[in-house]
Every structure is written in C-alpha cells, then in structure tokens.
C-alpha positions as CSV (number, residue, x, y, z in Angstrom):
1,X,-56.0,-57.7,-11.3
2,X,-54.3,-57.4,-14.7
3,X,-53.9,-60.5,-16.8
4,X,-51.2,-60.9,-19.5
5,X,-51.2,-63.3,-22.4
6,X,-47.5,-64.0,-22.9
7,X,-44.1,-63.8,-21.1
8,X,-42.9,-60.7,-22.9
9,X,-46.0,-58.7,-21.9
10,X,-45.6,-60.0,-18.3
11,X,-42.0,-58.8,-18.1
12,X,-43.0,-55.4,-19.5
13,X,-45.8,-55.2,-16.9
14,X,-43.5,-56.1,-14.1
15,X,-40.9,-53.5,-15.2
16,X,-43.6,-50.8,-15.4
17,X,-45.0,-51.8,-12.1
18,X,-41.6,-51.7,-10.5
19,X,-40.9,-48.3,-11.9
20,X,-44.2,-47.0,-10.6
21,X,-43.5,-48.4,-7.1
22,X,-40.0,-47.1,-7.1
23,X,-41.3,-43.6,-8.0
24,X,-43.8,-43.7,-5.2
25,X,-41.0,-44.9,-2.8
26,X,-38.7,-42.1,-4.0
27,X,-41.5,-39.6,-3.5
28,X,-42.1,-40.9,0.0
29,X,-38.5,-41.3,1.0
30,X,-35.9,-39.8,-1.4
31,X,-32.5,-41.3,-1.8
32,X,-29.6,-39.8,0.2
33,X,-27.0,-37.9,-1.7
34,X,-23.2,-38.1,-1.3
35,X,-21.4,-35.0,0.0
36,X,-18.7,-33.4,-2.1
37,X,-15.3,-34.0,-0.5
38,X,-12.7,-31.4,0.3
39,X,-9.9,-33.8,-0.5
40,X,-9.1,-32.0,-3.8
41,X,-8.3,-28.8,-1.8
42,X,-5.9,-30.8,0.4
43,X,-4.3,-32.6,-2.6
44,X,-4.0,-29.5,-4.8
45,X,-3.8,-26.2,-2.9
46,X,-2.3,-27.4,0.4
47,X,0.2,-29.6,-1.4
48,X,1.1,-26.6,-3.6
49,X,1.5,-24.5,-0.4
50,X,3.8,-27.1,1.1
51,X,5.9,-27.5,-2.1
52,X,6.2,-23.7,-2.3
53,X,7.5,-23.6,1.3
54,X,9.8,-26.5,0.7
55,X,11.3,-25.1,-2.5
56,X,13.0,-22.3,-0.5
57,X,13.6,-23.9,2.8
58,X,14.8,-27.3,1.6
59,X,13.0,-29.2,4.3
60,X,9.4,-30.3,4.9
61,X,8.8,-27.8,7.6
62,X,6.2,-25.4,6.4
63,X,4.2,-24.5,9.5
64,X,6.5,-23.0,12.1
65,X,8.8,-21.1,9.6
66,X,11.6,-21.4,12.2
67,X,14.2,-21.9,9.5
68,X,12.7,-19.8,6.7
69,X,14.6,-16.7,7.7
70,X,17.7,-17.7,5.9
71,X,15.9,-18.0,2.6
72,X,14.4,-14.6,3.0
73,X,17.3,-12.2,3.6
74,X,15.6,-9.1,2.2
75,X,12.3,-7.3,2.8
76,X,11.2,-7.8,-0.8
77,X,11.8,-11.6,-0.6
78,X,9.7,-11.8,2.6
79,X,6.8,-9.9,1.1
80,X,7.0,-11.9,-2.1
81,X,7.0,-15.2,-0.1
82,X,4.2,-14.1,2.1
83,X,2.0,-13.0,-0.8
84,X,2.6,-16.2,-2.8
85,X,1.7,-18.5,0.1
86,X,-1.3,-16.4,1.1
87,X,-2.6,-16.4,-2.5
88,X,-2.5,-20.2,-2.5
89,X,-4.4,-20.5,0.7
90,X,-6.8,-17.7,-0.3
91,X,-7.6,-19.8,-3.4
92,X,-8.1,-22.8,-1.2
93,X,-10.6,-20.9,1.0
94,X,-12.6,-19.7,-2.1
95,X,-12.8,-23.3,-3.4
96,X,-13.9,-24.5,0.0
97,X,-16.7,-21.9,0.0
98,X,-17.9,-23.1,-3.3
99,X,-17.9,-26.8,-2.2
100,X,-19.6,-25.7,1.0
101,X,-22.4,-24.0,-0.9
102,X,-23.2,-27.2,-2.8
103,X,-22.9,-29.4,0.3
104,X,-25.4,-27.2,2.3
105,X,-28.1,-28.2,-0.2
106,X,-27.1,-31.8,0.0
107,X,-27.1,-31.7,3.8
108,X,-30.6,-30.2,3.9
109,X,-31.7,-33.0,1.5
110,X,-30.2,-35.7,3.6
111,X,-31.7,-34.3,6.8
112,X,-35.1,-34.6,5.0
113,X,-34.3,-38.2,4.2
114,X,-33.5,-39.0,7.8
115,X,-36.7,-37.2,9.0
116,X,-38.9,-39.1,6.6
117,X,-37.3,-42.5,7.5
118,X,-37.7,-41.7,11.2
119,X,-41.3,-40.8,10.7
120,X,-41.9,-43.9,8.7
121,X,-40.3,-46.1,11.4
122,X,-42.4,-44.4,14.1
123,X,-45.6,-45.0,12.1
124,X,-44.6,-48.7,12.1
125,X,-44.1,-48.6,15.8
126,X,-40.3,-48.9,15.7
127,X,-38.7,-46.9,18.5
128,X,-35.7,-44.7,17.8
129,X,-34.0,-46.0,20.9
130,X,-34.0,-48.9,23.3
131,X,-32.7,-49.6,26.8
132,X,-30.2,-52.1,27.9
133,X,-29.7,-53.3,31.5
134,X,-26.4,-53.8,33.2
135,X,-25.2,-54.4,36.8
136,X,-23.3,-51.8,38.7
137,X,-22.3,-52.5,42.3
138,X,-25.0,-55.1,42.6
139,X,-27.7,-52.9,41.2
140,X,-29.5,-53.1,37.9
141,X,-28.9,-50.0,35.7
142,X,-30.5,-49.0,32.4
143,X,-28.8,-47.4,29.5
144,X,-30.5,-45.9,26.4
145,X,-29.0,-46.8,23.1
146,X,-30.0,-45.7,19.6
147,X,-31.9,-48.1,17.5
148,X,-30.0,-49.9,14.7
149,X,-31.7,-48.0,11.9
150,X,-30.7,-44.7,13.6
151,X,-27.1,-45.8,13.6
152,X,-27.3,-46.9,10.0
153,X,-28.8,-43.6,9.0
154,X,-25.9,-41.7,10.7
155,X,-23.5,-43.9,8.8
156,X,-25.0,-44.0,5.3
157,X,-26.7,-40.5,5.2
158,X,-24.1,-37.9,5.7
159,X,-25.1,-34.6,7.3
160,X,-21.6,-33.2,8.1
161,X,-18.9,-32.3,5.6
162,X,-16.1,-31.2,8.0
163,X,-16.1,-27.7,6.4
164,X,-15.2,-25.9,9.6
165,X,-12.2,-28.2,10.2
166,X,-10.8,-27.7,6.7
167,X,-11.3,-23.9,6.9
168,X,-9.8,-23.7,10.3
169,X,-6.7,-25.6,9.1
170,X,-6.3,-23.3,6.1
171,X,-6.8,-20.1,8.1
172,X,-4.3,-21.4,10.7
173,X,-1.7,-21.8,8.1
174,X,-2.4,-18.4,6.6
175,X,-2.2,-16.7,10.0
176,X,1.1,-18.5,10.7
177,X,2.5,-17.0,7.4
178,X,1.3,-13.5,8.2
179,X,2.7,-13.7,11.7
180,X,6.1,-15.0,10.5
181,X,6.3,-12.3,7.8
182,X,5.4,-9.6,10.3
183,X,8.1,-10.6,12.7
184,X,10.6,-11.2,10.0
185,X,9.9,-7.8,8.4
186,X,10.2,-6.1,11.8
187,X,13.7,-7.5,12.2
188,X,14.8,-6.7,8.6
189,X,13.5,-3.2,8.8
190,X,15.3,-2.5,12.0
191,X,18.5,-3.9,10.5
192,X,18.0,-1.8,7.4
193,X,17.4,1.3,9.6
194,X,20.7,0.6,11.5
195,X,22.6,0.0,8.3
196,X,21.3,3.2,6.6
197,X,22.1,5.2,9.8
198,X,25.6,3.7,9.9
199,X,26.2,4.5,6.2
200,X,24.9,8.1,6.7
201,X,27.2,8.6,9.7
202,X,30.1,7.4,7.6
203,X,29.1,9.6,4.7
204,X,28.8,12.7,7.0
205,X,32.2,12.0,8.6
206,X,33.9,11.7,5.2
207,X,32.2,14.9,3.9
208,X,33.2,16.9,6.9
209,X,36.7,15.7,6.8
210,X,37.0,16.7,3.1
211,X,35.3,20.1,3.7
212,X,37.7,20.9,6.5
213,X,40.6,20.4,4.2
214,X,39.0,22.3,1.3
215,X,38.1,25.3,3.3
216,X,41.2,25.3,5.6
217,X,39.3,24.6,8.8
218,X,40.8,23.1,11.9
219,X,40.4,19.5,13.0
220,X,38.1,20.5,15.8
221,X,35.7,22.4,13.5
222,X,32.1,21.2,13.9
223,X,29.2,20.9,11.4
224,X,28.1,24.6,11.8
225,X,31.7,25.8,11.2
226,X,31.8,23.8,8.0
227,X,28.4,25.2,6.9
228,X,29.6,28.8,7.6
229,X,32.8,28.2,5.6
230,X,30.9,26.9,2.7
231,X,28.3,29.6,2.4
232,X,30.8,32.4,2.9
233,X,33.1,31.1,0.2
234,X,30.8,32.7,-2.4
235,X,29.1,36.1,-2.1
236,X,25.9,35.0,-4.0
237,X,25.7,31.8,-1.9
238,X,26.3,33.8,1.3
239,X,23.5,36.4,0.5
240,X,21.1,33.7,-0.8
241,X,21.6,31.5,2.3
242,X,21.2,34.5,4.6
243,X,17.9,35.3,2.9
244,X,16.8,31.7,3.1
245,X,17.6,31.6,6.8
246,X,15.6,34.8,7.3
247,X,12.7,33.2,5.5
248,X,12.9,30.0,7.6
249,X,14.0,31.2,11.0
250,X,12.5,34.6,11.0
251,X,13.9,38.1,11.5
252,X,13.2,41.7,10.7
253,X,14.2,44.0,7.8
254,X,17.2,45.3,9.8
255,X,18.6,41.8,9.5
256,X,18.1,41.9,5.7
257,X,19.6,45.4,5.6
258,X,22.7,44.2,7.4
259,X,23.1,41.3,5.0
260,X,22.8,43.6,2.0
261,X,25.4,46.0,3.4
262,X,27.9,43.2,3.4
263,X,27.2,42.2,-0.2
264,X,30.1,43.5,-2.4
265,X,29.0,45.0,-5.8
266,X,31.5,44.3,-8.5
267,X,29.4,44.4,-11.8
268,X,26.1,45.3,-13.3
269,X,24.5,42.0,-12.1
270,X,25.5,42.7,-8.6
271,X,24.0,46.2,-8.8
272,X,20.8,44.7,-10.1
273,X,20.7,42.2,-7.3
274,X,21.4,44.9,-4.6
275,X,18.6,47.1,-6.1
276,X,16.1,44.2,-6.1
277,X,16.9,43.3,-2.5
278,X,16.7,46.9,-1.4
279,X,13.3,47.1,-3.0
280,X,12.2,44.2,-0.8
281,X,13.5,45.9,2.3
282,X,11.8,49.2,1.4
283,X,8.5,47.3,0.9
284,X,8.9,45.2,4.0
285,X,5.6,44.2,5.7
286,X,6.9,41.5,8.0
287,X,6.6,38.6,5.6
288,X,10.0,37.1,4.7
289,X,8.5,35.2,1.7
290,X,9.2,38.4,-0.2
291,X,12.9,37.2,-0.4
292,X,11.7,34.0,-2.0
293,X,9.3,35.5,-4.6
294,X,11.3,38.5,-5.8
295,X,13.4,38.3,-9.1
296,X,16.6,37.8,-7.2
297,X,15.2,35.7,-4.4
298,X,17.4,33.3,-2.5
299,X,16.8,30.4,-5.0
300,X,18.0,32.5,-7.9
301,X,21.1,33.7,-6.0
302,X,22.0,30.2,-4.9
303,X,21.6,29.0,-8.6
304,X,23.8,32.0,-9.7
305,X,26.5,30.7,-7.4
306,X,26.7,27.5,-9.4
307,X,27.5,29.4,-12.5
308,X,30.7,30.8,-11.0
309,X,31.6,28.4,-8.2
310,X,30.2,25.0,-8.8
311,X,32.2,23.4,-6.0
312,X,30.7,25.7,-3.3
313,X,27.2,25.0,-4.6
314,X,27.8,21.3,-4.7
315,X,29.2,21.3,-1.1
316,X,26.2,23.4,0.0
317,X,23.7,21.1,-1.6
318,X,25.5,18.0,-0.1
319,X,25.5,19.6,3.3
320,X,21.8,20.4,3.1
321,X,21.1,16.8,2.0
322,X,23.2,15.2,4.8
323,X,22.4,17.6,7.7
324,X,19.0,19.1,6.9
325,X,17.3,17.1,9.8
326,X,20.0,17.8,12.3
327,X,19.2,21.4,13.1
C-alpha cells in the first residue's frame, strides 16, 4: 500500500492510478468507434442530382423521367443530360467507396469490442440469452431472448453502415437515367432518320424536275433517263462516265472500243485523249483499272468537262450524291 503525505500528492496518485487502470481496461476491452455516415453523399451529390433534374423539367420528378422528353428535344441534349447526371452519381459512388473503406476498419474494430465484452461476460457467468415463459392454449411455452447487455451492444456498438442500401439507391438512379436516355435516343434517332429521308426525297424530286426542264426531257422520264441526258450532254463527261461504268460494272475491251469510236475528235486535246485510250485498249489484260490510272483516265475526263461545261459537271456530281445508293 502506498502512503501520501498531503492532499496534492494524493490527488496526483489517484489520477495516475486511474490512468493506469483505464489503460488496462482499454487494453482488455477497447472503446467502440463511431461509423462514418453516408449523409453527406445524400445531402451533396443526390441533392445536386435532383436539382440538375429539376432545372430542366421544372418539377420535382427526377426518377421516372416521364416528363423529361420535352426538355430534351435533340440527341445532343439527351446525351449531355445523361452524361451530366451520370457524372454526379458516379462521383457519389466513388465517395461511398472511400467511406466504406474507412468503415470496414471501424466495423472490424467494433466486432472485436463485442467479442471481448461477450467473452468477459461469459467469464463472469452472465449468459448471452435467457428464457421467458408464456401460456399458449393452456400450455407453458419458452422463448429465448437476448440478454440486456447483448441488446445494448447492438445499439451502442455499430457493425453495419448501410453501404449496400446507399449504393443500391445510387445505382438504381443511374440505371434509370441510362434506360431513359437509351429509349429517348432511340425515338429521336428514328425521327431524325425519317426527317432526313423525307428531306432527301424532296431534294431528289426537285433535282429531277429541274433536270427534266434543263435537258428537255418528258414529264414521265425516270432517274436513269435523267442520268443519261446529263452524261451525254458533254463528250468528255460521256466518255469519262462510260469508262467509269466499265471499271465499276465490268466489261471487255470491245465495250471500250465502241465507246472510243463514238468520241468526236475536234482538237489536239481530243486527239491526245483518243490516243491515250486506244493505248489502254491495245494493252488490255482484263483489268479495267487501267482506265482509272492512265493519264486521261475517267477522273481526268470528268474534271475536263468542268472546264468547258460546269453545269453538266455540277448536275452529274449532284446526281451521284443523291442517287449513288439507289442503283
């Protein structure tokens, strides 16, 4: 036993002895730790998500997206909206993972606390449960119930942080956004496809009507009649297109010879062109690419048409652009 001579020394001794006993107690049964809450995620990220949704829609209705279509009339707007909302929720998921990582360590610590308290109570002979009797249809029944300290431990020593509930809610919101965007984009892209198709049909109709007048064709002339009138309006374009068709659709040198025989020679350039094409025919080996790679290939002839007849070339190019997938 330790004796002290005055009150001050006594108080100091008591404080030291208390600290020593507290240290031994903490070593035997550590204090439980408080879990980190996910409330900040709900308050910051999910609130930002809702506000982002409400800004466009104008009503607090951010889960079903049933009335979001009006505020997203274009494909780019839907994609922008989807990406913005998903980015908010992705950040929430990342923050939840960080909190979960810290909470896992706390949960393991608190489980150790519960285990040590349970062992200590068992050493003192305190059972973890007890039985209560009750009457049921005239018979005595027994029901096991947890001891009071077990209930208290479950209340004051947390071992669950509701991580899975929080993450499930966030992922559910994210999937709702992705599904809504997918459905909305499907509708908008189909509408865009129909709009483009209608505009193309109208453009084709206008072009054909104009070409029929320009090349003195009848009202009942079809697309191929218009093409034939365009390419035969200029001798360079006619020869160039014929060589191009031979390259694309196939044919022998006799076809090329027939085309060359129909080509009128009016100047030195024409003579040079005829000689170059004749050279290709003489060296024919079954590969029509020769009419593309020679000096006066079909690309050069079609370009030459533009120097003397820009309208025919423009009509030809427009026709190719509008009808290239039709035949």
